[in-house]
C-alpha positions as semicolon CSV with decimal commas, in nm:
position;residue;x (nm);y (nm);z (nm)
1;M;-3,782;-8,098;0,613
2;V;-3,791;-8,478;0,588
3;L;-3,555;-8,471;0,291
4;G;-3,302;-8,242;0,459
5;N;-3,078;-8,016;0,250
6;D;-3,091;-8,251;-0,049
7;A;-3,450;-8,168;-0,141
8;Y;-3,514;-8,084;-0,505
9;S;-3,838;-8,082;-0,703
10;T;-3,833;-8,449;-0,807
11;S;-3,757;-8,580;-0,457
12;I;-4,007;-8,340;-0,299
13;M;-4,278;-8,449;-0,543
14;A;-4,209;-8,819;-0,477
15;E;-4,225;-8,760;-0,101
16;M;-4,554;-8,572;-0,131
17;V;-4,710;-8,844;-0,348
18;S;-4,591;-9,110;-0,104
19;R;-4,722;-8,932;0,207
20;A;-5,037;-8,763;0,078
21;Q;-5,116;-9,030;-0,182
22;K;-5,219;-8,759;-0,427
23;K;-5,076;-8,675;-0,766
24;V;-4,886;-8,347;-0,775
25;T;-4,788;-8,173;-1,098
26;V;-4,437;-8,038;-1,134
27;G;-4,573;-7,697;-1,234
28;S;-4,791;-7,659;-0,926
29;L;-4,503;-7,774;-0,707
30;W;-4,266;-7,516;-0,857
31;V;-4,521;-7,239;-0,805
32;S;-4,567;-7,343;-0,442
33;L;-4,191;-7,368;-0,382
34;D;-4,136;-7,025;-0,538
35;Q;-4,406;-6,874;-0,316
36;L;-4,253;-7,032;-0,004
37;A;-3,913;-6,894;-0,107
38;L;-4,057;-6,545;-0,161
39;R;-4,204;-6,559;0,190
40;K;-3,861;-6,671;0,327
41;I;-4,002;-7,003;0,455
42;I;-3,757;-7,198;0,241
43;E;-3,433;-7,108;0,061
44;K;-3,336;-7,206;-0,291
45;R;-2,984;-7,280;-0,409
46;S;-2,872;-7,372;-0,756
47;V;-2,609;-7,643;-0,811
48;K;-2,456;-7,716;-1,151
49;N;-2,487;-8,084;-1,234
50;E;-2,133;-8,192;-1,331
51;D;-2,257;-8,527;-1,471
52;Q;-2,464;-8,366;-1,749
53;Q;-2,322;-8,132;-2,008
54;G;-2,545;-7,841;-2,099
55;G;-2,810;-7,942;-1,850
56;R;-2,988;-7,698;-1,627
57;P;-2,862;-7,659;-1,271
58;R;-3,053;-7,851;-1,007
59;I;-3,238;-7,631;-0,757
60;Y;-3,219;-7,749;-0,396
61;Y;-3,451;-7,629;-0,122
62;R;-3,409;-7,610;0,254
63;L;-3,620;-7,490;0,541
64;T;-3,528;-7,154;0,696
65;R;-3,545;-7,059;1,064
66;L;-3,873;-6,875;0,990
67;G;-4,008;-7,187;0,818
68;L;-3,913;-7,406;1,112
69;D;-4,078;-7,165;1,357
70;Q;-4,396;-7,165;1,150
71;L;-4,396;-7,546;1,130
72;K;-4,363;-7,565;1,509
73;Q;-4,659;-7,330;1,550
74;L;-4,865;-7,535;1,305
75;Q;-4,777;-7,858;1,483
76;Q;-4,876;-7,712;1,822
77;Y;-5,203;-7,587;1,674
78;H;-5,287;-7,935;1,540
79;L;-5,198;-8,099;1,870
80;R;-5,430;-7,858;2,056
81;V;-5,715;-7,912;1,810
82;W;-5,691;-8,293;1,815
83;N;-5,597;-8,335;2,181
84;D;-5,942;-8,428;2,316
85;V;-6,075;-8,602;2,006
86;P;-6,108;-8,977;2,064
87;V;-5,959;-9,229;1,824
88;L;-6,185;-9,208;1,522
89;D;-6,144;-9,573;1,419
90;S;-6,357;-9,679;1,714
91;Y;-6,617;-9,404;1,667
92;E;-6,960;-9,519;1,551
93;V;-7,222;-9,302;1,385
């Protein structure tokens, strides 16, 4: 969603590494993206790369209406769960 309609595996992986600060393998990312596409949460579209001869088409991903609705539900759930939790930085054990 952050990357908009120009999201492809390399840019998605870089964004995930940057935000989650965890290494993600390309294979596991592709499996996850394929599963999200099967469940109609994202859509895939193939675009032939005119700059490279004989290269494979680049696959772009975008969020669907169903995916956006599910993200909204997840965000509301997290807000409800964390609503009354105090700032943890000031919490002492």
